[in-house]
C-alpha positions in Angstrom: 121.3 76.8 103.7 119.3 78.0 100.7 119.1 77.2 97.1 121.6 79.3 95.1 119.5 79.6 91.4 122.8 81.3 90.2 123.9 77.3 89.4 122.7 75.5 86.5 122.8 72.4 87.7 119.8 71.8 89.7 119.9 71.1 94.2 118.6 67.1 93.4 119.3 65.8 90.1 117.0 62.9 90.6 113.8 65.5 90.4 112.8 68.2 87.9 111.3 71.0 89.4 109.3 73.1 87.3 108.9 76.1 89.2 112.5 77.0 89.1 113.2 78.9 86.2 116.6 77.7 85.7 116.3 73.8 86.6 113.8 74.4 83.6 116.4 75.8 81.3 118.9 73.1 82.5 116.5 70.7 81.5 115.4 71.4 78.4 119.0 72.3 77.4 120.3 68.7 78.2 117.1 66.8 77.3 117.2 69.1 73.6 113.2 69.3 74.3 111.4 73.5 74.9 109.2 74.4 78.2 106.1 72.9 76.5 107.8 69.3 75.7 109.2 69.2 78.9 106.1 70.3 81.1 104.2 67.8 79.0 105.6 64.8 79.8 106.2 65.4 83.4 102.7 66.0 83.3 102.8 62.1 82.0 105.1 60.5 83.6 106.0 62.9 87.0 108.6 64.7 88.4 111.1 61.4 87.8 114.4 62.7 85.4 114.5 59.4 84.8 110.6 58.9 84.1 111.1 62.2 81.6 114.1 61.2 80.1 112.5 57.8 78.9 109.2 59.3 77.8 111.2 61.7 75.7 113.0 59.1 74.2 109.7 56.9 72.7 
């Protein structure tokens, strides 16, 4: 079964896939940050959505 890229939510909501534009759009809206800020967070703590959320809150 292939990824349906028209879906707004990520297929695996525990991970952030920066290479997928639809996922980046979802996470930037969810966290209220820019793509650059999201990338900075992923670079700092990895692609775990939980870890990124904690990082962005601090």
